[in-house]
mmCIF file of the N, C-alpha and C atoms, coordinates in Angstrom:
data_MODEL
# 
_entry.id   MODEL 
# 
loop_
_atom_site.group_PDB 
_atom_site.id 
_atom_site.type_symbol 
_atom_site.label_atom_id 
_atom_site.label_alt_id 
_atom_site.label_comp_id 
_atom_site.label_asym_id 
_atom_site.label_entity_id 
_atom_site.label_seq_id 
_atom_site.pdbx_PDB_ins_code 
_atom_site.Cartn_x 
_atom_site.Cartn_y 
_atom_site.Cartn_z 
_atom_site.occupancy 
_atom_site.B_iso_or_equiv 
_atom_site.pdbx_formal_charge 
_atom_site.auth_seq_id 
_atom_site.auth_comp_id 
_atom_site.auth_asym_id 
_atom_site.auth_atom_id 
_atom_site.pdbx_PDB_model_num 
ATOM 1   N N  . UNK A 1 1  ? 16.769 -59.603 -138.447 1.00 0.00 ? 1  UNK A N  1 
ATOM 2   C CA . UNK A 1 1  ? 16.227 -60.909 -138.130 1.00 0.00 ? 1  UNK A CA 1 
ATOM 3   C C  . UNK A 1 1  ? 17.229 -61.602 -137.215 1.00 0.00 ? 1  UNK A C  1 
ATOM 4   N N  . UNK A 1 2  ? 16.757 -62.122 -136.094 1.00 0.00 ? 2  UNK A N  1 
ATOM 5   C CA . UNK A 1 2  ? 17.706 -62.768 -135.204 1.00 0.00 ? 2  UNK A CA 1 
ATOM 6   C C  . UNK A 1 2  ? 18.127 -64.131 -135.750 1.00 0.00 ? 2  UNK A C  1 
ATOM 7   N N  . UNK A 1 3  ? 19.180 -64.668 -135.179 1.00 0.00 ? 3  UNK A N  1 
ATOM 8   C CA . UNK A 1 3  ? 19.818 -65.874 -135.702 1.00 0.00 ? 3  UNK A CA 1 
ATOM 9   C C  . UNK A 1 3  ? 18.866 -67.068 -135.709 1.00 0.00 ? 3  UNK A C  1 
ATOM 10  N N  . UNK A 1 4  ? 18.070 -67.233 -134.673 1.00 0.00 ? 4  UNK A N  1 
ATOM 11  C CA . UNK A 1 4  ? 17.152 -68.369 -134.587 1.00 0.00 ? 4  UNK A CA 1 
ATOM 12  C C  . UNK A 1 4  ? 16.110 -68.311 -135.704 1.00 0.00 ? 4  UNK A C  1 
ATOM 13  N N  . UNK A 1 5  ? 15.544 -67.136 -135.941 1.00 0.00 ? 5  UNK A N  1 
ATOM 14  C CA . UNK A 1 5  ? 14.562 -66.989 -137.020 1.00 0.00 ? 5  UNK A CA 1 
ATOM 15  C C  . UNK A 1 5  ? 15.210 -67.217 -138.378 1.00 0.00 ? 5  UNK A C  1 
ATOM 16  N N  . UNK A 1 6  ? 16.424 -66.711 -138.544 1.00 0.00 ? 6  UNK A N  1 
ATOM 17  C CA . UNK A 1 6  ? 17.138 -66.872 -139.807 1.00 0.00 ? 6  UNK A CA 1 
ATOM 18  C C  . UNK A 1 6  ? 17.402 -68.355 -140.084 1.00 0.00 ? 6  UNK A C  1 
ATOM 19  N N  . UNK A 1 7  ? 17.858 -69.086 -139.077 1.00 0.00 ? 7  UNK A N  1 
ATOM 20  C CA . UNK A 1 7  ? 18.107 -70.520 -139.236 1.00 0.00 ? 7  UNK A CA 1 
ATOM 21  C C  . UNK A 1 7  ? 16.812 -71.271 -139.528 1.00 0.00 ? 7  UNK A C  1 
ATOM 22  N N  . UNK A 1 8  ? 15.712 -70.873 -138.890 1.00 0.00 ? 8  UNK A N  1 
ATOM 23  C CA . UNK A 1 8  ? 14.422 -71.513 -139.137 1.00 0.00 ? 8  UNK A CA 1 
ATOM 24  C C  . UNK A 1 8  ? 13.981 -71.311 -140.584 1.00 0.00 ? 8  UNK A C  1 
ATOM 25  N N  . UNK A 1 9  ? 14.129 -70.098 -141.090 1.00 0.00 ? 9  UNK A N  1 
ATOM 26  C CA . UNK A 1 9  ? 13.733 -69.811 -142.462 1.00 0.00 ? 9  UNK A CA 1 
ATOM 27  C C  . UNK A 1 9  ? 14.595 -70.614 -143.440 1.00 0.00 ? 9  UNK A C  1 
ATOM 28  N N  . UNK A 1 10 ? 15.885 -70.703 -143.174 1.00 0.00 ? 10 UNK A N  1 
ATOM 29  C CA . UNK A 1 10 ? 16.773 -71.484 -144.041 1.00 0.00 ? 10 UNK A CA 1 
ATOM 30  C C  . UNK A 1 10 ? 16.372 -72.959 -144.021 1.00 0.00 ? 10 UNK A C  1 
ATOM 31  N N  . UNK A 1 11 ? 16.085 -73.492 -142.835 1.00 0.00 ? 11 UNK A N  1 
ATOM 32  C CA . UNK A 1 11 ? 15.638 -74.888 -142.740 1.00 0.00 ? 11 UNK A CA 1 
ATOM 33  C C  . UNK A 1 11 ? 14.326 -75.099 -143.480 1.00 0.00 ? 11 UNK A C  1 
ATOM 34  N N  . UNK A 1 12 ? 13.412 -74.177 -143.340 1.00 0.00 ? 12 UNK A N  1 
ATOM 35  C CA . UNK A 1 12 ? 12.120 -74.268 -144.012 1.00 0.00 ? 12 UNK A CA 1 
ATOM 36  C C  . UNK A 1 12 ? 12.293 -74.224 -145.533 1.00 0.00 ? 12 UNK A C  1 
ATOM 37  N N  . UNK A 1 13 ? 13.121 -73.312 -146.003 1.00 0.00 ? 13 UNK A N  1 
ATOM 38  C CA . UNK A 1 13 ? 13.388 -73.227 -147.440 1.00 0.00 ? 13 UNK A CA 1 
ATOM 39  C C  . UNK A 1 13 ? 14.065 -74.497 -147.951 1.00 0.00 ? 13 UNK A C  1 
ATOM 40  N N  . UNK A 1 14 ? 14.946 -75.077 -147.150 1.00 0.00 ? 14 UNK A N  1 
ATOM 41  C CA . UNK A 1 14 ? 15.622 -76.318 -147.540 1.00 0.00 ? 14 UNK A CA 1 
ATOM 42  C C  . UNK A 1 14 ? 14.630 -77.453 -147.718 1.00 0.00 ? 14 UNK A C  1 
ATOM 43  N N  . UNK A 1 15 ? 13.716 -77.602 -146.776 1.00 0.00 ? 15 UNK A N  1 
ATOM 44  C CA . UNK A 1 15 ? 12.695 -78.648 -146.867 1.00 0.00 ? 15 UNK A CA 1 
ATOM 45  C C  . UNK A 1 15 ? 11.787 -78.408 -148.076 1.00 0.00 ? 15 UNK A C  1 
ATOM 46  N N  . UNK A 1 16 ? 11.374 -77.176 -148.259 1.00 0.00 ? 16 UNK A N  1 
ATOM 47  C CA . UNK A 1 16 ? 10.513 -76.851 -149.408 1.00 0.00 ? 16 UNK A CA 1 
ATOM 48  C C  . UNK A 1 16 ? 11.242 -77.087 -150.725 1.00 0.00 ? 16 UNK A C  1 
ATOM 49  N N  . UNK A 1 17 ? 12.521 -76.827 -150.742 1.00 0.00 ? 17 UNK A N  1 
ATOM 50  C CA . UNK A 1 17 ? 13.310 -77.048 -151.948 1.00 0.00 ? 17 UNK A CA 1 
ATOM 51  C C  . UNK A 1 17 ? 13.418 -78.538 -152.266 1.00 0.00 ? 17 UNK A C  1 
ATOM 52  N N  . UNK A 1 18 ? 13.616 -79.342 -151.235 1.00 0.00 ? 18 UNK A N  1 
ATOM 53  C CA . UNK A 1 18 ? 13.719 -80.795 -151.427 1.00 0.00 ? 18 UNK A CA 1 
ATOM 54  C C  . UNK A 1 18 ? 12.436 -81.385 -151.987 1.00 0.00 ? 18 UNK A C  1 
ATOM 55  N N  . UNK A 1 19 ? 11.311 -80.763 -151.662 1.00 0.00 ? 19 UNK A N  1 
ATOM 56  C CA . UNK A 1 19 ? 10.012 -81.247 -152.133 1.00 0.00 ? 19 UNK A CA 1 
ATOM 57  C C  . UNK A 1 19 ? 9.547  -80.544 -153.403 1.00 0.00 ? 19 UNK A C  1 
ATOM 58  N N  . UNK A 1 20 ? 10.395 -79.694 -153.953 1.00 0.00 ? 20 UNK A N  1 
ATOM 59  C CA . UNK A 1 20 ? 10.084 -79.035 -155.211 1.00 0.00 ? 20 UNK A CA 1 
ATOM 60  C C  . UNK A 1 20 ? 9.103  -77.884 -155.113 1.00 0.00 ? 20 UNK A C  1 
ATOM 61  N N  . UNK A 1 21 ? 8.885  -77.383 -153.915 1.00 0.00 ? 21 UNK A N  1 
ATOM 62  C CA . UNK A 1 21 ? 7.939  -76.280 -153.718 1.00 0.00 ? 21 UNK A CA 1 
ATOM 63  C C  . UNK A 1 21 ? 8.569  -74.942 -154.089 1.00 0.00 ? 21 UNK A C  1 
ATOM 64  N N  . UNK A 1 22 ? 9.830  -74.772 -153.746 1.00 0.00 ? 22 UNK A N  1 
ATOM 65  C CA . UNK A 1 22 ? 10.576 -73.563 -154.103 1.00 0.00 ? 22 UNK A CA 1 
ATOM 66  C C  . UNK A 1 22 ? 11.858 -73.990 -154.806 1.00 0.00 ? 22 UNK A C  1 
ATOM 67  N N  . UNK A 1 23 ? 12.394 -73.150 -155.680 1.00 0.00 ? 23 UNK A N  1 
ATOM 68  C CA . UNK A 1 23 ? 13.649 -73.507 -156.361 1.00 0.00 ? 23 UNK A CA 1 
ATOM 69  C C  . UNK A 1 23 ? 14.840 -73.472 -155.402 1.00 0.00 ? 23 UNK A C  1 
ATOM 70  N N  . UNK A 1 24 ? 15.899 -74.182 -155.755 1.00 0.00 ? 24 UNK A N  1 
ATOM 71  C CA . UNK A 1 24 ? 17.114 -74.214 -154.931 1.00 0.00 ? 24 UNK A CA 1 
ATOM 72  C C  . UNK A 1 24 ? 17.704 -72.825 -154.728 1.00 0.00 ? 24 UNK A C  1 
ATOM 73  N N  . UNK A 1 25 ? 17.512 -71.974 -155.706 1.00 0.00 ? 25 UNK A N  1 
ATOM 74  C CA . UNK A 1 25 ? 18.087 -70.628 -155.612 1.00 0.00 ? 25 UNK A CA 1 
ATOM 75  C C  . UNK A 1 25 ? 17.420 -69.782 -154.530 1.00 0.00 ? 25 UNK A C  1 
ATOM 76  N N  . UNK A 1 26 ? 16.252 -70.176 -154.058 1.00 0.00 ? 26 UNK A N  1 
ATOM 77  C CA . UNK A 1 26 ? 15.572 -69.405 -153.005 1.00 0.00 ? 26 UNK A CA 1 
ATOM 78  C C  . UNK A 1 26 ? 16.398 -69.376 -151.731 1.00 0.00 ? 26 UNK A C  1 
ATOM 79  N N  . UNK A 1 27 ? 17.078 -70.475 -151.434 1.00 0.00 ? 27 UNK A N  1 
ATOM 80  C CA . UNK A 1 27 ? 17.922 -70.539 -150.234 1.00 0.00 ? 27 UNK A CA 1 
ATOM 81  C C  . UNK A 1 27 ? 19.094 -69.579 -150.385 1.00 0.00 ? 27 UNK A C  1 
ATOM 82  N N  . UNK A 1 28 ? 19.763 -69.657 -151.539 1.00 0.00 ? 28 UNK A N  1 
ATOM 83  C CA . UNK A 1 28 ? 20.901 -68.771 -151.795 1.00 0.00 ? 28 UNK A CA 1 
ATOM 84  C C  . UNK A 1 28 ? 20.464 -67.307 -151.759 1.00 0.00 ? 28 UNK A C  1 
ATOM 85  N N  . UNK A 1 29 ? 19.350 -67.006 -152.384 1.00 0.00 ? 29 UNK A N  1 
ATOM 86  C CA . UNK A 1 29 ? 18.880 -65.622 -152.435 1.00 0.00 ? 29 UNK A CA 1 
ATOM 87  C C  . UNK A 1 29 ? 18.570 -65.090 -151.043 1.00 0.00 ? 29 UNK A C  1 
ATOM 88  N N  . UNK A 1 30 ? 17.977 -65.920 -150.188 1.00 0.00 ? 30 UNK A N  1 
ATOM 89  C CA . UNK A 1 30 ? 17.694 -65.506 -148.818 1.00 0.00 ? 30 UNK A CA 1 
ATOM 90  C C  . UNK A 1 30 ? 18.999 -65.206 -148.084 1.00 0.00 ? 30 UNK A C  1 
ATOM 91  N N  . UNK A 1 31 ? 19.991 -66.092 -148.249 1.00 0.00 ? 31 UNK A N  1 
ATOM 92  C CA . UNK A 1 31 ? 21.281 -65.889 -147.587 1.00 0.00 ? 31 UNK A CA 1 
ATOM 93  C C  . UNK A 1 31 ? 21.975 -64.631 -148.106 1.00 0.00 ? 31 UNK A C  1 
ATOM 94  N N  . UNK A 1 32 ? 21.887 -64.381 -149.400 1.00 0.00 ? 32 UNK A N  1 
ATOM 95  C CA . UNK A 1 32 ? 22.493 -63.178 -149.986 1.00 0.00 ? 32 UNK A CA 1 
ATOM 96  C C  . UNK A 1 32 ? 21.874 -61.934 -149.346 1.00 0.00 ? 32 UNK A C  1 
ATOM 97  N N  . UNK A 1 33 ? 20.557 -61.903 -149.253 1.00 0.00 ? 33 UNK A N  1 
ATOM 98  C CA . UNK A 1 33 ? 19.877 -60.737 -148.672 1.00 0.00 ? 33 UNK A CA 1 
ATOM 99  C C  . UNK A 1 33 ? 20.246 -60.536 -147.213 1.00 0.00 ? 33 UNK A C  1 
ATOM 100 N N  . UNK A 1 34 ? 20.339 -61.631 -146.447 1.00 0.00 ? 34 UNK A N  1 
ATOM 101 C CA . UNK A 1 34 ? 20.703 -61.520 -145.038 1.00 0.00 ? 34 UNK A CA 1 
ATOM 102 C C  . UNK A 1 34 ? 22.143 -61.056 -144.875 1.00 0.00 ? 34 UNK A C  1 
ATOM 103 N N  . UNK A 1 35 ? 23.047 -61.618 -145.679 1.00 0.00 ? 35 UNK A N  1 
ATOM 104 C CA . UNK A 1 35 ? 24.449 -61.193 -145.618 1.00 0.00 ? 35 UNK A CA 1 
ATOM 105 C C  . UNK A 1 35 ? 24.594 -59.718 -145.994 1.00 0.00 ? 35 UNK A C  1 
ATOM 106 N N  . UNK A 1 36 ? 23.848 -59.282 -147.006 1.00 0.00 ? 36 UNK A N  1 
ATOM 107 C CA . UNK A 1 36 ? 23.910 -57.886 -147.424 1.00 0.00 ? 36 UNK A CA 1 
ATOM 108 C C  . UNK A 1 36 ? 23.482 -56.962 -146.273 1.00 0.00 ? 36 UNK A C  1 
ATOM 109 N N  . UNK A 1 37 ? 22.421 -57.322 -145.587 1.00 0.00 ? 37 UNK A N  1 
ATOM 110 C CA . UNK A 1 37 ? 21.964 -56.517 -144.454 1.00 0.00 ? 37 UNK A CA 1 
ATOM 111 C C  . UNK A 1 37 ? 23.035 -56.453 -143.366 1.00 0.00 ? 37 UNK A C  1 
ATOM 112 N N  . UNK A 1 38 ? 23.692 -57.590 -143.108 1.00 0.00 ? 38 UNK A N  1 
ATOM 113 C CA . UNK A 1 38 ? 24.749 -57.623 -142.093 1.00 0.00 ? 38 UNK A CA 1 
ATOM 114 C C  . UNK A 1 38 ? 25.919 -56.736 -142.495 1.00 0.00 ? 38 UNK A C  1 
ATOM 115 N N  . UNK A 1 39 ? 26.344 -56.843 -143.751 1.00 0.00 ? 39 UNK A N  1 
ATOM 116 C CA . UNK A 1 39 ? 27.468 -56.041 -144.221 1.00 0.00 ? 39 UNK A CA 1 
ATOM 117 C C  . UNK A 1 39 ? 27.151 -54.550 -144.119 1.00 0.00 ? 39 UNK A C  1 
ATOM 118 N N  . UNK A 1 40 ? 25.949 -54.160 -144.513 1.00 0.00 ? 40 UNK A N  1 
ATOM 119 C CA . UNK A 1 40 ? 25.552 -52.753 -144.445 1.00 0.00 ? 40 UNK A CA 1 
ATOM 120 C C  . UNK A 1 40 ? 25.493 -52.280 -142.992 1.00 0.00 ? 40 UNK A C  1 
ATOM 121 N N  . UNK A 1 41 ? 25.007 -53.139 -142.092 1.00 0.00 ? 41 UNK A N  1 
ATOM 122 C CA . UNK A 1 41 ? 24.942 -52.776 -140.680 1.00 0.00 ? 41 UNK A CA 1 
ATOM 123 C C  . UNK A 1 41 ? 26.337 -52.599 -140.083 1.00 0.00 ? 41 UNK A C  1 
ATOM 124 N N  . UNK A 1 42 ? 27.309 -53.309 -140.639 1.00 0.00 ? 42 UNK A N  1 
ATOM 125 C CA . UNK A 1 42 ? 28.690 -53.200 -140.184 1.00 0.00 ? 42 UNK A CA 1 
ATOM 126 C C  . UNK A 1 42 ? 29.392 -51.976 -140.772 1.00 0.00 ? 42 UNK A C  1 
ATOM 127 N N  . UNK A 1 43 ? 28.699 -51.248 -141.654 1.00 0.00 ? 43 UNK A N  1 
ATOM 128 C CA . UNK A 1 43 ? 29.261 -50.029 -142.220 1.00 0.00 ? 43 UNK A CA 1 
ATOM 129 C C  . UNK A 1 43 ? 29.914 -50.198 -143.573 1.00 0.00 ? 43 UNK A C  1 
ATOM 130 N N  . UNK A 1 44 ? 29.807 -51.376 -144.165 1.00 0.00 ? 44 UNK A N  1 
ATOM 131 C CA . UNK A 1 44 ? 30.398 -51.609 -145.488 1.00 0.00 ? 44 UNK A CA 1 
ATOM 132 C C  . UNK A 1 44 ? 29.560 -50.890 -146.539 1.00 0.00 ? 44 UNK A C  1 
ATOM 133 N N  . UNK A 1 45 ? 30.212 -50.372 -147.561 1.00 0.00 ? 45 UNK A N  1 
ATOM 134 C CA . UNK A 1 45 ? 29.472 -49.695 -148.627 1.00 0.00 ? 45 UNK A CA 1 
ATOM 135 C C  . UNK A 1 45 ? 28.692 -50.718 -149.456 1.00 0.00 ? 45 UNK A C  1 
ATOM 136 N N  . UNK A 1 46 ? 27.700 -50.229 -150.177 1.00 0.00 ? 46 UNK A N  1 
ATOM 137 C CA . UNK A 1 46 ? 26.895 -51.108 -151.020 1.00 0.00 ? 46 UNK A CA 1 
ATOM 138 C C  . UNK A 1 46 ? 27.717 -51.805 -152.078 1.00 0.00 ? 46 UNK A C  1 
ATOM 139 N N  . UNK A 1 47 ? 28.623 -51.052 -152.704 1.00 0.00 ? 47 UNK A N  1 
ATOM 140 C CA . UNK A 1 47 ? 29.488 -51.605 -153.760 1.00 0.00 ? 47 UNK A CA 1 
ATOM 141 C C  . UNK A 1 47 ? 30.383 -52.703 -153.197 1.00 0.00 ? 47 UNK A C  1 
ATOM 142 N N  . UNK A 1 48 ? 31.028 -52.429 -152.064 1.00 0.00 ? 48 UNK A N  1 
ATOM 143 C CA . UNK A 1 48 ? 31.900 -53.425 -151.439 1.00 0.00 ? 48 UNK A CA 1 
ATOM 144 C C  . UNK A 1 48 ? 31.109 -54.658 -151.004 1.00 0.00 ? 48 UNK A C  1 
ATOM 145 N N  . UNK A 1 49 ? 29.909 -54.435 -150.494 1.00 0.00 ? 49 UNK A N  1 
ATOM 146 C CA . UNK A 1 49 ? 29.055 -55.544 -150.073 1.00 0.00 ? 49 UNK A CA 1 
ATOM 147 C C  . UNK A 1 49 ? 28.701 -56.436 -151.247 1.00 0.00 ? 49 UNK A C  1 
ATOM 148 N N  . UNK A 1 50 ? 28.327 -55.824 -152.367 1.00 0.00 ? 50 UNK A N  1 
ATOM 149 C CA . UNK A 1 50 ? 27.961 -56.610 -153.554 1.00 0.00 ? 50 UNK A CA 1 
ATOM 150 C C  . UNK A 1 50 ? 29.165 -57.368 -154.107 1.00 0.00 ? 50 UNK A C  1 
ATOM 151 N N  . UNK A 1 51 ? 30.343 -56.743 -154.076 1.00 0.00 ? 51 UNK A N  1 
ATOM 152 C CA . UNK A 1 51 ? 31.559 -57.421 -154.536 1.00 0.00 ? 51 UNK A CA 1 
ATOM 153 C C  . UNK A 1 51 ? 31.866 -58.638 -153.664 1.00 0.00 ? 51 UNK A C  1 
ATOM 154 N N  . UNK A 1 52 ? 31.783 -58.446 -152.353 1.00 0.00 ? 52 UNK A N  1 
ATOM 155 C CA . UNK A 1 52 ? 32.066 -59.539 -151.425 1.00 0.00 ? 52 UNK A CA 1 
ATOM 156 C C  . UNK A 1 52 ? 31.055 -60.674 -151.598 1.00 0.00 ? 52 UNK A C  1 
ATOM 157 N N  . UNK A 1 53 ? 29.794 -60.333 -151.784 1.00 0.00 ? 53 UNK A N  1 
ATOM 158 C CA . UNK A 1 53 ? 28.764 -61.349 -151.984 1.00 0.00 ? 53 UNK A CA 1 
ATOM 159 C C  . UNK A 1 53 ? 28.964 -62.101 -153.288 1.00 0.00 ? 53 UNK A C  1 
ATOM 160 N N  . UNK A 1 54 ? 29.376 -61.412 -154.334 1.00 0.00 ? 54 UNK A N  1 
ATOM 161 C CA . UNK A 1 54 ? 29.593 -62.084 -155.615 1.00 0.00 ? 54 UNK A CA 1 
ATOM 162 C C  . UNK A 1 54 ? 30.738 -63.088 -155.502 1.00 0.00 ? 54 UNK A C  1 
ATOM 163 N N  . UNK A 1 55 ? 31.756 -62.759 -154.732 1.00 0.00 ? 55 UNK A N  1 
ATOM 164 C CA . UNK A 1 55 ? 32.862 -63.692 -154.510 1.00 0.00 ? 55 UNK A CA 1 
ATOM 165 C C  . UNK A 1 55 ? 32.428 -64.863 -153.625 1.00 0.00 ? 55 UNK A C  1 
ATOM 166 N N  . UNK A 1 56 ? 31.668 -64.575 -152.589 1.00 0.00 ? 56 UNK A N  1 
ATOM 167 C CA . UNK A 1 56 ? 31.234 -65.619 -151.656 1.00 0.00 ? 56 UNK A CA 1 
ATOM 168 C C  . UNK A 1 56 ? 30.313 -66.637 -152.320 1.00 0.00 ? 56 UNK A C  1 
ATOM 169 N N  . UNK A 1 57 ? 29.412 -66.168 -153.155 1.00 0.00 ? 57 UNK A N  1 
ATOM 170 C CA . UNK A 1 57 ? 28.420 -67.055 -153.767 1.00 0.00 ? 57 UNK A CA 1 
ATOM 171 C C  . UNK A 1 57 ? 28.747 -67.405 -155.222 1.00 0.00 ? 57 UNK A C  1 
ATOM 172 N N  . UNK A 1 58 ? 29.958 -67.067 -155.674 1.00 0.00 ? 58 UNK A N  1 
ATOM 173 C CA . UNK A 1 58 ? 30.440 -67.440 -157.005 1.00 0.00 ? 58 UNK A CA 1 
ATOM 174 C C  . UNK A 1 58 ? 29.466 -67.041 -158.113 1.00 0.00 ? 58 UNK A C  1 
ATOM 175 N N  . UNK A 1 59 ? 29.075 -65.785 -158.090 1.00 0.00 ? 59 UNK A N  1 
ATOM 176 C CA . UNK A 1 59 ? 28.178 -65.256 -159.114 1.00 0.00 ? 59 UNK A CA 1 
ATOM 177 C C  . UNK A 1 59 ? 28.579 -63.829 -159.439 1.00 0.00 ? 59 UNK A C  1 
ATOM 178 N N  . UNK A 1 60 ? 27.988 -63.260 -160.458 1.00 0.00 ? 60 UNK A N  1 
ATOM 179 C CA . UNK A 1 60 ? 28.356 -61.907 -160.873 1.00 0.00 ? 60 UNK A CA 1 
ATOM 180 C C  . UNK A 1 60 ? 27.721 -60.852 -159.965 1.00 0.00 ? 60 UNK A C  1 
ATOM 181 N N  . UNK A 1 61 ? 28.299 -59.663 -160.005 1.00 0.00 ? 61 UNK A N  1 
ATOM 182 C CA . UNK A 1 61 ? 27.718 -58.552 -159.252 1.00 0.00 ? 61 UNK A CA 1 
ATOM 183 C C  . UNK A 1 61 ? 26.340 -58.196 -159.795 1.00 0.00 ? 61 UNK A C  1 
ATOM 184 N N  . UNK A 1 62 ? 26.163 -58.336 -161.095 1.00 0.00 ? 62 UNK A N  1 
ATOM 185 C CA . UNK A 1 62 ? 24.846 -58.058 -161.698 1.00 0.00 ? 62 UNK A CA 1 
ATOM 186 C C  . UNK A 1 62 ? 23.796 -59.010 -161.143 1.00 0.00 ? 62 UNK A C  1 
ATOM 187 N N  . UNK A 1 63 ? 24.156 -60.270 -160.975 1.00 0.00 ? 63 UNK A N  1 
ATOM 188 C CA . UNK A 1 63 ? 23.215 -61.234 -160.413 1.00 0.00 ? 63 UNK A CA 1 
ATOM 189 C C  . UNK A 1 63 ? 22.893 -60.888 -158.954 1.00 0.00 ? 63 UNK A C  1 
ATOM 190 N N  . UNK A 1 64 ? 23.894 -60.444 -158.205 1.00 0.00 ? 64 UNK A N  1 
ATOM 191 C CA . UNK A 1 64 ? 23.670 -60.022 -156.819 1.00 0.00 ? 64 UNK A CA 1 
ATOM 192 C C  . UNK A 1 64 ? 22.711 -58.823 -156.802 1.00 0.00 ? 64 UNK A C  1 
ATOM 193 N N  . UNK A 1 65 ? 22.914 -57.884 -157.708 1.00 0.00 ? 65 UNK A N  1 
ATOM 194 C CA . UNK A 1 65 ? 22.018 -56.723 -157.786 1.00 0.00 ? 65 UNK A CA 1 
ATOM 195 C C  . UNK A 1 65 ? 20.596 -57.165 -158.108 1.00 0.00 ? 65 UNK A C  1 
ATOM 196 N N  . UNK A 1 66 ? 20.457 -58.120 -159.019 1.00 0.00 ? 66 UNK A N  1 
ATOM 197 C CA . UNK A 1 66 ? 19.132 -58.638 -159.365 1.00 0.00 ? 66 UNK A CA 1 
ATOM 198 C C  . UNK A 1 66 ? 18.467 -59.278 -158.149 1.00 0.00 ? 66 UNK A C  1 
ATOM 199 N N  . UNK A 1 67 ? 19.235 -60.049 -157.377 1.00 0.00 ? 67 UNK A N  1 
ATOM 200 C CA . UNK A 1 67 ? 18.696 -60.693 -156.173 1.00 0.00 ? 67 UNK A CA 1 
ATOM 201 C C  . UNK A 1 67 ? 18.254 -59.641 -155.159 1.00 0.00 ? 67 UNK A C  1 
ATOM 202 N N  . UNK A 1 68 ? 19.065 -58.614 -154.976 1.00 0.00 ? 68 UNK A N  1 
ATOM 203 C CA . UNK A 1 68 ? 18.776 -57.604 -153.954 1.00 0.00 ? 68 UNK A CA 1 
ATOM 204 C C  . UNK A 1 68 ? 17.681 -56.626 -154.364 1.00 0.00 ? 68 UNK A C  1 
ATOM 205 N N  . UNK A 1 69 ? 17.719 -56.191 -155.619 1.00 0.00 ? 69 UNK A N  1 
ATOM 206 C CA . UNK A 1 69 ? 16.836 -55.104 -156.032 1.00 0.00 ? 69 UNK A CA 1 
ATOM 207 C C  . UNK A 1 69 ? 15.745 -55.519 -156.998 1.00 0.00 ? 69 UNK A C  1 
ATOM 208 N N  . UNK A 1 70 ? 15.826 -56.717 -157.551 1.00 0.00 ? 70 UNK A N  1 
ATOM 209 C CA . UNK A 1 70 ? 14.829 -57.166 -158.506 1.00 0.00 ? 70 UNK A CA 1 
ATOM 210 C C  . UNK A 1 70 ? 15.131 -56.678 -159.905 1.00 0.00 ? 70 UNK A C  1 
ATOM 211 N N  . UNK A 1 71 ? 14.271 -57.036 -160.822 1.00 0.00 ? 71 UNK A N  1 
ATOM 212 C CA . UNK A 1 71 ? 14.462 -56.680 -162.224 1.00 0.00 ? 71 UNK A CA 1 
ATOM 213 C C  . UNK A 1 71 ? 14.041 -55.241 -162.456 1.00 0.00 ? 71 UNK A C  1 
ATOM 214 N N  . UNK A 1 72 ? 14.839 -54.530 -163.231 1.00 0.00 ? 72 UNK A N  1 
ATOM 215 C CA . UNK A 1 72 ? 14.487 -53.159 -163.597 1.00 0.00 ? 72 UNK A CA 1 
ATOM 216 C C  . UNK A 1 72 ? 13.441 -53.188 -164.684 1.00 0.00 ? 72 UNK A C  1 
ATOM 217 N N  . UNK A 1 73 ? 12.525 -52.272 -164.618 1.00 0.00 ? 73 UNK A N  1 
ATOM 218 C CA . UNK A 1 73 ? 11.488 -52.173 -165.643 1.00 0.00 ? 73 UNK A CA 1 
ATOM 219 C C  . UNK A 1 73 ? 12.014 -51.303 -166.783 1.00 0.00 ? 73 UNK A C  1 
ATOM 220 N N  . UNK A 1 74 ? 12.186 -51.887 -167.948 1.00 0.00 ? 74 UNK A N  1 
ATOM 221 C CA . UNK A 1 74 ? 12.701 -51.148 -169.108 1.00 0.00 ? 74 UNK A CA 1 
ATOM 222 C C  . UNK A 1 74 ? 11.578 -50.795 -170.077 1.00 0.00 ? 74 UNK A C  1 
ATOM 223 N N  . UNK A 1 75 ? 10.404 -50.491 -169.559 1.00 0.00 ? 75 UNK A N  1 
ATOM 224 C CA . UNK A 1 75 ? 9.266  -50.181 -170.411 1.00 0.00 ? 75 UNK A CA 1 
ATOM 225 C C  . UNK A 1 75 ? 9.459  -48.859 -171.165 1.00 0.00 ? 75 UNK A C  1 
ATOM 226 N N  . UNK A 1 76 ? 10.375 -48.000 -170.678 1.00 0.00 ? 76 UNK A N  1 
ATOM 227 C CA . UNK A 1 76 ? 10.631 -46.730 -171.363 1.00 0.00 ? 76 UNK A CA 1 
ATOM 228 C C  . UNK A 1 76 ? 11.423 -46.915 -172.649 1.00 0.00 ? 76 UNK A C  1 
ATOM 229 N N  . UNK A 1 77 ? 12.091 -48.058 -172.785 1.00 0.00 ? 77 UNK A N  1 
ATOM 230 C CA . UNK A 1 77 ? 12.937 -48.303 -173.961 1.00 0.00 ? 77 UNK A CA 1 
ATOM 231 C C  . UNK A 1 77 ? 12.195 -49.072 -175.029 1.00 0.00 ? 77 UNK A C  1 
ATOM 232 N N  . UNK A 1 78 ? 11.175 -48.498 -175.596 1.00 0.00 ? 78 UNK A N  1 
ATOM 233 C CA . UNK A 1 78 ? 10.416 -49.160 -176.663 1.00 0.00 ? 78 UNK A CA 1 
ATOM 234 C C  . UNK A 1 78 ? 10.657 -48.519 -177.974 1.00 0.00 ? 78 UNK A C  1 
# 
């Protein structure tokens, strides 16, 4: 995604967040996903990328994994 489109999406999410249409975390999650793509394109490993993102956004690596990959389905563990 080029920089202009990325900035537009962030601005749009910010406005929607202010009006209660989307949660505040939607902005952070979008930025996390974009940063992850940039880090991977630069040749950084997935593990290093997740570590760097967890430090940048002051959250756990597990939370970063949840943002990037979604919730795992544990339907097999019944």
